[in-house]
N, C-alpha and C positions, 0 to 999 in steps of 0.2 A: 504494500500500500504506500509506503514511503517513496518507493521508486516511481510509482504513478504520479504521486503528488509533486515530484521533482520537475515534471514537465511544465514549461511556461508557455501557455497558449498566447499570452499577450505579445511574446516575441514574434510569433508567426504573423500577427497583424502588422507589426512594425516592419518586418522584412518584406511583406507583401506591399506595403505602402512605399518602401524604398524602391522596390522593383517597378512600381508604377510612376516613379519620378519625384517623390516627395523629398524635401530637403532633410538633412540630418537632424536639425533642431526640431523639426516637426515630428519626426518619428520618435525622438527622445521624449516628447510630451505624451506619447501614447503608452509608454511602458515605464515600469519602475526599476528596470535593471540598469546596471552601470553602463556607461558608454563603451568601455572596453569589452564588456561581456557581449554587448550587441554587435560590435565590430567583429569580435571573434566568431560569433554565430554566423554572420554574413560571410566571412571568409571561409569558414568550414563548409557552408552550403555551396560556395563556389568550387571548392575542392571536390565535393561529392558530385557536383554536376560535371566537372571535368572527367572524373572517373566513369560516370555514366556515358559520356560522349565517347570515350575510348571503347567501352563495352558495346555501344550501339554500332560503332565502326566495325568492330571485329565480327559482329553477326550480320552486318549488311543492312541495318535499319537506317536508311538515309533520312527518312522523314522524322524519326525520333531524334536523330543526331542534329538535324536542323532546328528542331524545337528546343533542344537542350542548349545549343549554341546561342539561340536567341535569348534564352533565360539568363545565360552567363553574361551576355552583352548588356542586359538590363540591370543586373545587380553590380557589375564590376565597373564602378564609376566613383568619382569624387573623392572625398576625404577617407572613406572606408578603405580604399585600396591605394592610398598615398604611401610612398616608400618610407617617408618619415614625416612626423607632425612638426618637426623642428626645421622647416625649410627656410 
């Protein structure tokens, strides 16, 4: 039960809003998690999507591959994927 309670559905809404083009300060108002935790969640999602792209390439699912690449392009932007915050 504690494992199930550890899931944060409010993070899903924030990441979805990020993918739809919302600014970072807007999505931070939607959730109570720390900024670093949200950035980490978005980066991990991008890593999972990259692995799914490779899997879809290996089985020849070009339509799925295109959809996953579109999802990556929507979340991989702005401050979340900046190399350093001390530019």
